C-alpha positions as a Markdown table, in Angstrom:
| # | Residue | x | y | z |
|---|---|---|---|---|
| 1 | Met | -39.4 | 1.7 | -105.5 |
| 2 | Ser | -39.7 | -2.0 | -106.1 |
| 3 | Ser | -36.8 | -3.7 | -107.9 |
| 4 | Lys | -39.0 | -6.5 | -109.2 |
| 5 | Lys | -38.8 | -6.8 | -113.0 |
| 6 | Pro | -42.1 | -6.0 | -114.8 |
| 7 | Thr | -43.8 | -8.9 | -116.3 |
| 8 | Val | -46.1 | -9.5 | -119.2 |
| 9 | Tyr | -49.0 | -9.4 | -116.7 |
| 10 | Asp | -47.9 | -5.9 | -115.6 |
| 11 | Val | -47.8 | -4.8 | -119.3 |
| 12 | Ala | -51.4 | -6.1 | -119.8 |
| 13 | Lys | -52.6 | -4.3 | -116.8 |
| 14 | Glu | -50.9 | -1.0 | -117.7 |
| 15 | Ala | -52.2 | -1.1 | -121.2 |
| 16 | Gly | -55.7 | -2.2 | -120.2 |
| 17 | Val | -55.6 | -5.2 | -122.5 |
| 18 | Ser | -55.6 | -9.0 | -122.2 |
| 19 | Ile | -52.4 | -11.0 | -121.7 |
| 20 | Ala | -53.2 | -12.7 | -125.0 |
| 21 | Ser | -53.1 | -9.4 | -126.8 |
| 22 | Val | -49.7 | -8.6 | -125.3 |
| 23 | Ser | -48.4 | -12.0 | -126.2 |
| 24 | Arg | -49.6 | -11.6 | -129.8 |
| 25 | Ser | -48.1 | -8.2 | -130.1 |
| 26 | Leu | -44.7 | -9.5 | -129.1 |
| 27 | Arg | -44.9 | -12.6 | -131.3 |
| 28 | Thr | -46.8 | -11.4 | -134.3 |
| 29 | Pro | -47.4 | -7.7 | -134.2 |
| 30 | Glu | -49.2 | -7.7 | -137.6 |
| 31 | Ser | -52.0 | -9.7 | -136.0 |
| 32 | Val | -52.8 | -6.9 | -133.5 |
| 33 | Arg | -54.7 | -3.7 | -134.3 |
| 34 | Pro | -52.4 | -0.7 | -134.6 |
| 35 | Ala | -54.3 | 1.2 | -131.8 |
| 36 | Thr | -53.9 | -1.8 | -129.4 |
| 37 | Arg | -50.3 | -2.3 | -130.4 |
| 38 | Lys | -49.6 | 1.3 | -129.7 |
| 39 | Leu | -51.1 | 1.0 | -126.2 |
| 40 | Ile | -49.0 | -2.1 | -125.5 |
| 41 | Asn | -45.8 | -0.4 | -126.8 |
| 42 | Arg | -46.4 | 2.6 | -124.6 |
| 43 | Ala | -46.9 | 0.4 | -121.6 |
| 44 | Ile | -43.7 | -1.5 | -122.3 |
| 45 | Asp | -41.8 | 1.8 | -122.5 |
| 46 | Arg | -43.3 | 3.1 | -119.3 |
| 47 | Leu | -42.5 | 0.0 | -117.3 |
| 48 | Gly | -39.1 | -0.7 | -118.9 |
| 49 | Tyr | -40.3 | -4.2 | -119.7 |
| 50 | Val | -37.8 | -6.4 | -121.6 |
| 51 | Pro | -39.5 | -9.3 | -123.4 |
| 52 | Ser | -37.9 | -12.7 | -122.8 |
| 53 | Gly | -38.2 | -15.8 | -124.9 |
| 54 | Ser | -40.6 | -17.3 | -122.4 |
| 55 | Ala | -42.8 | -14.3 | -122.5 |
| 56 | Gln | -42.9 | -14.2 | -126.2 |
| 57 | Ser | -44.1 | -17.8 | -126.3 |
| 58 | Leu | -46.7 | -17.2 | -123.6 |
| 59 | Ala | -49.7 | -17.8 | -125.8 |
| 60 | Ala | -48.3 | -21.0 | -127.2 |
| 61 | Arg | -47.3 | -22.4 | -123.7 |
| 62 | Arg | -50.1 | -24.1 | -121.8 |
| 63 | Thr | -50.1 | -25.6 | -118.4 |
| 64 | Gly | -53.1 | -27.9 | -119.1 |
| 65 | Val | -54.7 | -26.6 | -115.9 |
| 66 | Ile | -58.0 | -24.8 | -115.6 |
| 67 | Gly | -58.7 | -22.8 | -112.4 |
| 68 | Leu | -62.0 | -22.7 | -110.5 |
| 69 | Phe | -62.4 | -19.8 | -108.0 |
| 70 | Met | -65.3 | -20.0 | -105.6 |
| 71 | Ser | -65.8 | -17.3 | -103.0 |
| 72 | Asn | -67.6 | -19.3 | -100.3 |
| 73 | Leu | -67.4 | -16.8 | -97.4 |
| 74 | Asp | -70.1 | -18.5 | -95.2 |
| 75 | Glu | -67.8 | -21.4 | -94.4 |
| 76 | Leu | -66.0 | -19.0 | -92.1 |
| 77 | Asp | -69.0 | -18.6 | -89.8 |
| 78 | Asp | -68.7 | -22.1 | -88.4 |
| 79 | Leu | -64.9 | -22.4 | -88.5 |
| 80 | Gln | -63.5 | -23.7 | -85.2 |
| 81 | Asp | -60.0 | -24.5 | -84.0 |
| 82 | Phe | -58.8 | -27.9 | -84.9 |
| 83 | Thr | -56.4 | -30.0 | -82.9 |
| 84 | Leu | -54.8 | -33.0 | -84.5 |
| 85 | Ser | -55.1 | -36.0 | -82.2 |
| 86 | Ser | -55.6 | -39.8 | -82.4 |
| 87 | Val | -58.4 | -41.2 | -80.2 |
| 88 | Asp | -59.7 | -44.7 | -80.5 |
| 89 | Asp | -63.2 | -44.2 | -79.2 |
| 90 | Ala | -66.9 | -44.3 | -80.2 |
| 91 | Arg | -69.3 | -41.8 | -78.7 |
| 92 | Val | -73.1 | -41.5 | -78.5 |
| 93 | Glu | -74.8 | -38.1 | -78.6 |
| 94 | Ile | -78.3 | -36.7 | -78.9 |
| 95 | Asp | -78.6 | -35.0 | -82.3 |
| 96 | Pro | -81.0 | -32.1 | -82.2 |
| 97 | Ala | -83.2 | -32.2 | -85.2 |
| 98 | His | -82.3 | -29.8 | -88.0 |
| 99 | His | -80.6 | -26.9 | -86.3 |
| 100 | Ala | -81.0 | -23.9 | -88.5 |
| 101 | Asp | -77.4 | -22.9 | -88.3 |
| 102 | Ser | -76.2 | -26.4 | -89.3 |
| 103 | His | -77.3 | -26.0 | -92.9 |
| 104 | Arg | -74.8 | -25.2 | -95.5 |
| 105 | Asn | -75.8 | -22.2 | -97.6 |
| 106 | Asp | -74.6 | -22.6 | -101.2 |
| 107 | Ser | -72.4 | -25.8 | -100.7 |
| 108 | Leu | -74.8 | -28.1 | -102.5 |
| 109 | Tyr | -75.0 | -25.8 | -105.5 |
| 110 | Tyr | -71.2 | -25.4 | -105.6 |
| 111 | Asp | -70.7 | -29.1 | -105.2 |
| 112 | Gln | -72.6 | -29.9 | -108.4 |
| 113 | Val | -71.0 | -27.2 | -110.5 |
| 114 | Leu | -67.6 | -28.3 | -109.2 |
| 115 | Arg | -68.4 | -31.9 | -110.2 |
| 116 | Gly | -69.4 | -30.8 | -113.7 |
| 117 | Cys | -66.0 | -28.9 | -114.0 |
| 118 | Glu | -64.2 | -32.0 | -112.9 |
| 119 | Leu | -66.0 | -34.3 | -115.4 |
| 120 | Glu | -65.4 | -32.0 | -118.3 |
| 121 | Thr | -61.7 | -31.3 | -117.6 |
| 122 | Trp | -61.1 | -35.0 | -117.2 |
| 123 | Arg | -62.9 | -35.7 | -120.5 |
| 124 | Arg | -60.6 | -33.2 | -122.2 |
| 125 | Gly | -57.4 | -34.4 | -120.6 |
| 126 | Leu | -57.0 | -31.3 | -118.5 |
| 127 | Ser | -56.5 | -30.7 | -114.8 |
| 128 | Leu | -58.6 | -28.6 | -112.4 |
| 129 | Met | -57.2 | -26.4 | -109.7 |
| 130 | Val | -59.8 | -25.2 | -107.1 |
| 131 | Asn | -59.6 | -22.2 | -104.7 |
| 132 | Leu | -62.4 | -21.7 | -102.3 |
| 133 | Gly | -61.5 | -18.0 | -101.7 |
| 134 | Leu | -62.1 | -18.1 | -97.9 |
| 135 | Asp | -61.5 | -14.4 | -97.2 |
| 136 | Arg | -64.0 | -11.7 | -96.2 |
| 137 | Asn | -61.7 | -8.8 | -97.2 |
| 138 | Glu | -62.0 | -7.6 | -100.8 |
| 139 | Lys | -58.3 | -7.0 | -101.1 |
| 140 | Gly | -57.5 | -10.4 | -99.6 |
| 141 | Leu | -60.0 | -12.0 | -102.0 |
| 142 | Thr | -58.3 | -10.4 | -104.9 |
| 143 | Gln | -54.9 | -11.6 | -103.7 |
| 144 | Leu | -56.1 | -15.2 | -103.3 |
| 145 | Ala | -57.5 | -15.2 | -106.8 |
| 146 | Gly | -54.3 | -13.6 | -108.2 |
| 147 | Glu | -52.2 | -16.4 | -106.7 |
| 148 | Met | -53.9 | -18.8 | -109.2 |
| 149 | Val | -53.2 | -16.6 | -112.2 |
| 150 | Gly | -49.7 | -17.8 | -113.0 |
| 151 | Lys | -50.6 | -21.5 | -112.5 |
| 152 | Val | -53.6 | -21.9 | -114.8 |
| 153 | Asp | -54.4 | -21.3 | -118.5 |
| 154 | Gly | -57.7 | -19.7 | -117.6 |
| 155 | Leu | -60.0 | -19.1 | -114.6 |
| 156 | Ile | -63.6 | -20.1 | -114.1 |
| 157 | Val | -65.2 | -17.8 | -111.5 |
| 158 | Met | -68.3 | -18.6 | -109.5 |
| 159 | Ala | -69.6 | -15.0 | -109.6 |
| 160 | Arg | -72.3 | -15.2 | -107.0 |
| 161 | Ser | -70.3 | -13.3 | -104.5 |
| 162 | Val | -67.0 | -12.1 | -106.2 |
| 163 | Pro | -66.7 | -8.3 | -106.2 |
| 164 | Asp | -66.5 | -6.5 | -109.6 |
| 165 | Ser | -63.0 | -5.2 | -108.7 |
| 166 | Thr | -61.7 | -8.8 | -108.3 |
| 167 | Leu | -63.3 | -9.8 | -111.6 |
| 168 | Glu | -61.6 | -6.9 | -113.3 |
| 169 | Phe | -58.3 | -7.7 | -111.7 |
| 170 | Leu | -58.5 | -11.2 | -113.0 |
| 171 | Arg | -59.7 | -10.3 | -116.5 |
| 172 | Arg | -56.6 | -8.2 | -117.1 |
| 173 | Arg | -54.3 | -11.1 | -116.3 |
| 174 | Val | -55.9 | -14.3 | -117.5 |
| 175 | Pro | -58.9 | -15.5 | -119.6 |
| 176 | Val | -62.0 | -15.5 | -117.3 |
| 177 | Val | -65.3 | -17.4 | -117.7 |
| 178 | Met | -68.1 | -16.4 | -115.3 |
| 179 | Val | -70.6 | -18.9 | -114.0 |
| 180 | Ala | -73.6 | -16.6 | -113.3 |
| 181 | Asp | -75.0 | -13.5 | -114.9 |
| 182 | Ala | -72.5 | -10.7 | -115.3 |
| 183 | Pro | -72.4 | -7.5 | -113.2 |
| 184 | Ser | -73.1 | -4.1 | -114.8 |
| 185 | Asp | -74.8 | -5.5 | -117.9 |
| 186 | Asn | -71.5 | -7.2 | -118.9 |
| 187 | Glu | -69.9 | -3.9 | -120.1 |
| 188 | Ala | -66.5 | -5.5 | -119.6 |
| 189 | Gly | -67.3 | -8.2 | -122.1 |
| 190 | Tyr | -66.9 | -11.3 | -119.9 |
| 191 | Asp | -67.4 | -14.8 | -121.2 |
| 192 | Leu | -70.6 | -16.1 | -119.4 |
| 193 | Val | -72.2 | -19.4 | -118.7 |
| 194 | Arg | -75.6 | -18.8 | -117.0 |
| 195 | Val | -79.1 | -20.2 | -116.7 |
| 196 | Ser | -82.5 | -18.7 | -117.7 |
| 197 | Asn | -83.0 | -17.1 | -114.2 |
| 198 | Arg | -85.5 | -14.5 | -115.4 |
| 199 | Lys | -87.7 | -16.7 | -117.5 |
| 200 | Gly | -87.7 | -19.5 | -114.9 |
| 201 | Met | -88.9 | -17.2 | -112.1 |
| 202 | Arg | -91.4 | -15.6 | -114.4 |
| 203 | Lys | -92.9 | -19.0 | -115.4 |
| 204 | Leu | -93.1 | -20.0 | -111.7 |
| 205 | Val | -95.1 | -16.9 | -110.7 |
| 206 | Gln | -97.4 | -17.2 | -113.7 |
| 207 | His | -98.1 | -20.8 | -112.8 |
| 208 | Leu | -98.9 | -19.9 | -109.1 |
| 209 | Val | -101.3 | -17.1 | -110.1 |
| 210 | Asp | -103.0 | -19.1 | -112.9 |
| 211 | Thr | -103.4 | -22.4 | -111.1 |
| 212 | His | -103.8 | -21.4 | -107.5 |
| 213 | His | -105.4 | -17.9 | -108.0 |
| 214 | Val | -103.2 | -16.3 | -105.4 |
| 215 | Asp | -102.2 | -12.6 | -105.2 |
| 216 | Asp | -100.7 | -12.3 | -101.7 |
| 217 | Phe | -96.9 | -12.8 | -102.2 |
| 218 | Ala | -93.7 | -12.2 | -100.3 |
| 219 | Tyr | -90.3 | -12.5 | -101.9 |
| 220 | Ile | -87.3 | -13.9 | -100.0 |
| 221 | Ala | -84.3 | -12.4 | -101.8 |
| 222 | Gly | -80.6 | -13.3 | -102.0 |
| 223 | Pro | -77.6 | -10.9 | -101.8 |
| 224 | Asp | -78.0 | -7.5 | -103.4 |
| 225 | Asp | -74.7 | -7.9 | -105.3 |
| 226 | Ser | -75.6 | -11.3 | -106.8 |
| 227 | Pro | -76.3 | -11.0 | -110.6 |
| 228 | Asp | -78.4 | -14.2 | -110.4 |
| 229 | Asn | -80.5 | -12.8 | -107.6 |
| 230 | His | -81.1 | -9.7 | -109.6 |
| 231 | Lys | -82.3 | -11.6 | -112.6 |
| 232 | Arg | -84.6 | -13.8 | -110.6 |
| 233 | Tyr | -86.2 | -10.8 | -109.0 |
| 234 | Val | -86.7 | -9.2 | -112.4 |
| 235 | Gly | -88.4 | -12.4 | -113.6 |
| 236 | Phe | -90.6 | -12.4 | -110.4 |
| 237 | Cys | -91.7 | -8.8 | -111.1 |
| 238 | Glu | -92.4 | -9.6 | -114.8 |
| 239 | Gly | -94.5 | -12.6 | -113.8 |
| 240 | Leu | -96.6 | -10.5 | -111.4 |
| 241 | Arg | -97.1 | -7.6 | -113.9 |
| 242 | Ser | -98.1 | -10.1 | -116.6 |
| 243 | Arg | -101.0 | -11.1 | -114.2 |
| 244 | Asn | -101.9 | -7.5 | -113.3 |
| 245 | Ile | -100.3 | -7.6 | -109.8 |
| 246 | Asn | -98.2 | -4.6 | -108.8 |
| 247 | Pro | -94.7 | -5.8 | -107.6 |
| 248 | Glu | -94.4 | -2.7 | -105.5 |
| 249 | Thr | -97.0 | -4.0 | -103.2 |
| 250 | Val | -95.0 | -7.2 | -102.5 |
| 251 | Pro | -92.7 | -7.1 | -99.4 |
| 252 | Ile | -89.1 | -8.1 | -100.0 |
| 253 | Tyr | -87.1 | -9.9 | -97.3 |
| 254 | Arg | -83.3 | -10.1 | -97.8 |
| 255 | Ala | -81.9 | -13.4 | -96.5 |
| 256 | Gly | -78.6 | -13.6 | -98.4 |
| 257 | Phe | -79.2 | -17.1 | -99.9 |
| 258 | Ser | -79.0 | -18.3 | -96.2 |
| 259 | Phe | -81.1 | -21.1 | -94.6 |
| 260 | Ala | -80.6 | -19.5 | -91.2 |
| 261 | Val | -81.5 | -16.0 | -92.1 |
| 262 | Ala | -84.7 | -17.1 | -94.0 |
| 263 | His | -85.6 | -19.3 | -91.0 |
| 264 | Thr | -85.3 | -16.3 | -88.6 |
| 265 | Ile | -87.3 | -14.0 | -90.9 |
| 266 | Thr | -90.1 | -16.6 | -91.1 |
| 267 | Gln | -90.1 | -17.2 | -87.4 |
| 268 | Asp | -90.7 | -13.5 | -86.9 |
| 269 | Met | -93.6 | -13.6 | -89.4 |
| 270 | Val | -95.2 | -16.5 | -87.6 |
| 271 | Ala | -94.8 | -14.7 | -84.2 |
| 272 | Arg | -96.4 | -11.6 | -85.6 |
| 273 | His | -99.1 | -13.5 | -87.4 |
| 274 | Lys | -98.1 | -11.7 | -90.6 |
| 275 | Ile | -97.8 | -14.6 | -93.1 |
| 276 | Pro | -98.5 | -14.2 | -96.8 |
| 277 | Arg | -100.2 | -16.8 | -98.9 |
| 278 | Val | -97.1 | -17.4 | -101.0 |
| 279 | Met | -93.5 | -17.2 | -100.1 |
| 280 | Val | -91.3 | -17.2 | -103.2 |
| 281 | Cys | -87.6 | -17.8 | -102.4 |
| 282 | Ala | -84.7 | -16.9 | -104.6 |
| 283 | Asn | -82.9 | -20.2 | -103.8 |
| 284 | Asp | -83.7 | -23.6 | -102.3 |
| 285 | Gln | -81.7 | -23.2 | -99.1 |
| 286 | Met | -83.8 | -20.2 | -98.1 |
| 287 | Ala | -87.0 | -22.2 | -99.0 |
| 288 | Leu | -85.8 | -25.0 | -96.7 |
| 289 | Gly | -85.4 | -22.5 | -93.9 |
| 290 | Val | -88.8 | -21.0 | -94.5 |
| 291 | Cys | -90.4 | -24.5 | -94.5 |
| 292 | Lys | -88.9 | -25.4 | -91.2 |
| 293 | Ala | -90.0 | -22.2 | -89.5 |
| 294 | Leu | -93.5 | -22.6 | -90.8 |
| 295 | Thr | -93.8 | -26.2 | -89.9 |
| 296 | Asp | -92.4 | -25.6 | -86.4 |
| 297 | Gly | -95.0 | -22.8 | -86.0 |
| 298 | Gly | -97.9 | -25.1 | -86.9 |
| 299 | Ile | -98.4 | -23.5 | -90.3 |
| 300 | Arg | -99.4 | -26.0 | -93.0 |
| 301 | Ile | -97.6 | -26.2 | -96.4 |
| 302 | Pro | -99.2 | -25.6 | -98.9 |
| 303 | Gln | -102.7 | -25.4 | -97.4 |
| 304 | Asp | -101.9 | -22.2 | -95.4 |
| 305 | Val | -98.7 | -21.0 | -97.2 |
| 306 | Ile | -97.2 | -22.0 | -100.6 |
| 307 | Val | -93.4 | -22.1 | -100.6 |
| 308 | Thr | -91.2 | -22.2 | -103.6 |
| 309 | Gly | -87.4 | -22.2 | -104.2 |
| 310 | Phe | -84.9 | -22.0 | -107.0 |
| 311 | Asp | -81.9 | -24.2 | -108.0 |
| 312 | Gly | -83.1 | -27.8 | -107.6 |
| 313 | Ile | -80.7 | -29.0 | -105.0 |
| 314 | Ser | -81.2 | -32.5 | -103.7 |
| 315 | Glu | -82.5 | -31.3 | -100.3 |
| 316 | Ser | -85.4 | -29.7 | -102.0 |
| 317 | Glu | -86.6 | -33.1 | -103.0 |
| 318 | Thr | -86.0 | -34.9 | -99.7 |
| 319 | Asn | -87.7 | -32.2 | -97.6 |
| 320 | Thr | -91.2 | -32.8 | -96.4 |
| 321 | Pro | -93.1 | -31.5 | -98.2 |
| 322 | Arg | -91.0 | -31.6 | -101.3 |
| 323 | Ile | -90.3 | -28.1 | -102.5 |
| 324 | Thr | -91.5 | -26.7 | -105.8 |
| 325 | Thr | -88.4 | -25.2 | -107.4 |
| 326 | Val | -86.9 | -23.9 | -110.7 |
| 327 | Ser | -84.3 | -26.5 | -111.3 |
| 328 | Gln | -81.1 | -25.4 | -113.0 |
| 329 | Pro | -78.6 | -27.9 | -114.6 |
| 330 | Met | -75.9 | -27.3 | -112.1 |
| 331 | Arg | -73.6 | -30.0 | -113.3 |
| 332 | Asn | -73.9 | -28.9 | -116.9 |
| 333 | Leu | -73.1 | -25.4 | -115.8 |
| 334 | Gly | -69.7 | -26.7 | -114.8 |
| 335 | Arg | -69.2 | -28.6 | -118.0 |
| 336 | Ala | -70.3 | -25.7 | -120.1 |
| 337 | Ala | -67.9 | -23.4 | -118.2 |
| 338 | Val | -64.9 | -25.6 | -119.0 |
| 339 | Ser | -66.0 | -26.0 | -122.6 |
| 340 | Thr | -66.3 | -22.2 | -123.0 |
| 341 | Met | -62.9 | -21.7 | -121.5 |
| 342 | Val | -61.4 | -24.2 | -124.0 |
| 343 | Gln | -63.0 | -22.2 | -126.8 |
| 344 | Arg | -61.6 | -19.0 | -125.4 |
| 345 | Leu | -58.1 | -20.4 | -125.2 |
| 346 | Glu | -58.4 | -21.6 | -128.8 |
| 347 | Asn | -59.9 | -18.4 | -130.0 |
| 348 | Pro | -58.5 | -15.5 | -127.9 |
| 349 | Asp | -59.8 | -12.8 | -130.3 |
| 350 | Ala | -63.4 | -14.1 | -130.5 |
| 351 | Glu | -66.3 | -12.0 | -129.3 |
| 352 | Pro | -67.4 | -12.6 | -125.7 |
| 353 | Tyr | -69.3 | -15.9 | -125.3 |
| 354 | Ala | -72.7 | -15.9 | -123.6 |
| 355 | Ile | -74.0 | -19.4 | -123.1 |
| 356 | Glu | -77.5 | -19.8 | -121.6 |
| 357 | Leu | -78.8 | -23.1 | -120.3 |
| 358 | Pro | -82.5 | -23.7 | -119.9 |
| 359 | Val | -84.2 | -24.3 | -116.5 |
| 360 | Thr | -87.1 | -26.5 | -115.5 |
| 361 | Leu | -90.1 | -25.7 | -113.2 |
| 362 | Leu | -90.5 | -28.7 | -111.0 |
| 363 | Leu | -94.0 | -28.7 | -109.4 |
| 364 | Arg | -94.0 | -30.5 | -106.0 |
| 365 | Glu | -96.1 | -30.7 | -102.9 |
| 366 | Ser | -95.1 | -27.4 | -101.4 |
| 367 | Ser | -97.3 | -25.7 | -103.9 |
| 368 | Glu | -99.4 | -28.4 | -105.4 |
| 369 | Gly | -100.4 | -30.5 | -102.4 |
| 370 | Glu | -100.5 | -34.2 | -102.7 |
| 371 | Leu | -99.6 | -35.3 | -106.2 |
| 372 | Thr | -101.0 | -38.3 | -108.1 |
| 373 | Lys | -98.7 | -40.5 | -110.0 |
| 374 | Glu | -100.2 | -39.1 | -113.2 |
| 375 | Gln | -99.4 | -35.5 | -112.1 |
| 376 | Glu | -95.9 | -36.5 | -111.1 |
| 377 | Ser | -95.2 | -37.9 | -114.6 |
| 378 | Thr | -96.3 | -34.7 | -116.4 |
| 379 | Ser | -94.7 | -31.3 | -116.6 |
| 380 | Asp | -96.3 | -27.9 | -116.5 |
């Protein structure tokens, strides 16, 4: 039996309520619903929790720090031993062009959201604590996130690859704002900041069918457990159905938001001469991998195959050809997440916030071919 004294976090977990509810019940019981207060009191009795002066003032005490938790597991794939040494030298090496495994998967997306969080916390006089969550084990991931709980006022979670169990663990202990769509139809009532994934993908598909008169599609999907990936696929199917194309006839290739996996999948298509007219990718990194494999295989873009992405990362614009993409306001996602967290801290009893930011379909050469200056200056 552990001799560790129970904490207010333990009470919140035992009662199945938020820390803010426990704190209010201790400070101002009349402000808490009787049923909730009863749950909290029972938890206090079961655990033998003795409120301290610091616990009673928990809601009023602020660290001025917002946490940002990003589960970026792919960084472990290329992690090598590092030896600290000092060498005064300059070397020359041949740099092989664009190795597929050298591309970062989600780092460009994460970088922009992180920058938005930094800007907004600075603007509000707050500090930002960042944890990359480099752990493949779900238990380890939960432990890493839990280590931030006592050090921050609230936690912003990049939910692309954080398990539901970790999110639930955090929600019981600290206010949580999710950047991305919620799992399980948001039954847990998370605060959300997201983009119009479904509508953006639907508009892209409708444009391709209406403008280019295509019906031979393949879909390059992200991780099955990604809420954003799910919404994008829903929008993809809606776009097809709205143009009388059956989504069940369209092959799906799961590439996990990875440049390297999408590259390998496309290489196999080229080798088997089984290439669709349009390859719609659930993010830009996969679209970059597709483009490289097609180009290396002598397949012309967009004359032979149209390729599209989603996100609007900078590499999609510097690629040749530039990639048609659904651009999301990544930096504003970060700013909106911080703003939403501030609202939650100021209004702990408010209904769950769901902030949706619009996306923009950027038509570029990977679908449109050579663009005139007039075309570049107009939007679809």
